Every structure is written in structure tokens, then in C-alpha cells.
Backbone as CSV, one residue per row, in Angstrom:
resi,resn,N_x,N_y,N_z,CA_x,CA_y,CA_z,C_x,C_y,C_z
1,UNK,0.844,-0.715,0.195,-0.103,0.180,-0.383,0.684,1.052,-0.200
2,UNK,1.838,1.080,1.258,2.665,2.536,0.743,3.354,2.498,-0.188
3,UNK,3.890,1.643,-0.975,4.772,1.710,-2.419,3.808,2.138,-3.235
4,UNK,2.361,1.773,-3.660,1.478,2.137,-4.105,1.439,3.720,-4.484
5,UNK,1.337,3.972,-3.350,1.034,5.326,-3.189,2.442,6.203,-3.173
6,UNK,3.361,5.976,-3.098,4.979,6.454,-3.365,4.741,6.259,-4.983
7,UNK,4.578,5.754,-5.689,4.541,5.623,-7.087,3.338,6.114,-7.772
8,UNK,2.279,6.444,-7.115,0.931,6.964,-7.680,1.533,8.817,-7.948
9,UNK,2.041,9.247,-7.240,2.179,10.626,-6.789,3.284,11.073,-8.393
10,UNK,4.432,10.621,-8.300,5.678,10.490,-9.342,4.977,10.336,-10.499
11,UNK,4.123,9.354,-10.741,2.878,8.849,-11.694,2.032,9.976,-12.237
12,UNK,1.945,11.054,-11.438,0.726,12.144,-11.958,1.601,13.441,-12.291
13,UNK,2.945,13.522,-11.979,3.677,15.071,-12.569,3.913,14.414,-13.956
14,UNK,4.544,13.195,-14.520,5.045,13.311,-15.939,3.531,13.277,-17.004
15,UNK,2.644,13.093,-16.797,1.827,13.546,-17.915,1.517,15.060,-18.028
16,UNK,1.443,15.743,-16.782,1.374,17.536,-17.117,2.833,17.819,-17.913
17,UNK,3.663,17.157,-17.428,5.322,17.592,-17.955,5.493,17.225,-19.837
18,UNK,4.680,16.344,-19.686,4.722,16.015,-21.238,3.907,16.734,-22.228
19,UNK,2.421,17.086,-21.706,2.191,17.741,-21.958,2.919,19.413,-22.445
20,UNK,3.114,19.857,-21.538,4.208,21.081,-21.823,5.146,21.187,-23.017
21,UNK,6.123,19.624,-22.576,6.995,19.512,-23.875,6.062,19.578,-25.515
22,UNK,5.161,18.910,-25.294,4.450,18.778,-26.567,4.140,20.256,-27.195
23,UNK,3.386,21.042,-26.488,2.793,22.226,-26.466,3.549,23.403,-26.711
24,UNK,5.126,22.692,-26.160,6.426,23.721,-26.907,6.891,23.271,-28.291
25,UNK,6.640,22.167,-28.491,6.984,21.366,-30.165,6.289,21.728,-30.716
26,UNK,5.019,21.624,-30.524,3.366,22.176,-31.772,2.810,23.161,-30.596
27,UNK,3.289,24.773,-30.481,2.679,25.600,-29.936,1.583,26.286,-31.316
28,UNK,2.274,26.314,-32.467,1.691,26.942,-33.679,0.020,26.181,-33.422
29,UNK,-0.060,25.020,-33.991,-0.744,23.947,-34.547,-1.791,23.668,-33.016
30,UNK,-0.959,23.612,-31.730,-2.041,23.658,-30.306,-2.662,24.672,-30.420
31,UNK,-2.176,25.980,-30.197,-2.738,27.262,-30.170,-3.982,27.290,-31.049
32,UNK,-3.315,27.035,-32.089,-4.931,27.193,-33.610,-5.735,26.290,-32.731
33,UNK,-5.561,24.910,-32.842,-6.855,24.159,-31.998,-7.284,24.930,-30.875
34,UNK,-6.676,25.165,-30.234,-7.068,25.713,-29.023,-8.135,26.832,-29.048
35,UNK,-7.493,28.130,-29.909,-8.280,28.775,-30.451,-9.437,28.319,-30.910
36,UNK,-9.598,27.457,-31.589,-11.245,27.097,-32.290,-11.974,26.735,-31.272
37,UNK,-11.560,25.757,-30.490,-12.231,24.971,-29.293,-12.826,26.570,-28.565
38,UNK,-11.693,27.473,-28.222,-12.656,28.756,-27.137,-13.454,28.758,-28.215
39,UNK,-13.195,29.371,-29.790,-14.365,30.210,-30.355,-15.681,29.755,-30.253
40,UNK,-15.416,28.359,-30.554,-16.267,27.366,-30.658,-17.559,27.142,-29.283
41,UNK,-16.891,27.230,-28.209,-17.114,27.821,-26.710,-17.974,28.349,-26.818
42,UNK,-17.443,30.041,-26.675,-17.918,31.030,-26.779,-19.200,30.742,-27.852
43,UNK,-19.020,30.762,-29.168,-20.376,30.773,-30.114,-21.238,29.897,-29.330
44,UNK,-21.000,28.680,-28.732,-21.786,27.894,-28.016,-22.774,28.636,-27.328
45,UNK,-21.815,29.376,-26.070,-22.652,30.205,-24.885,-23.481,30.842,-25.418
């Protein structure tokens, strides 16, 4: 139980860090997609 608890926290940080690296490599593509999603959300509201 303690080992799993210790393994869970470290596993959580990696995913978010991976997203930052990807966003840095594909910033233009991601920002454009995010903008489209944002616009669609605003229009839907």
C-alpha cells in the first residue's frame, strides 16, 4: 500500500510535463486548435 502510494504521486507529474513539452514543440498547431475550441465554446454559449 505504501509503495503504491509512493508510485502514484510521481506518476501524476509526468503526464502534465509531457503536455508542456508537446505544446512547446507544436505550439502553433496546439494554440490554433485551442483557439478554435475556445471560439466554438464562446459561440455555443
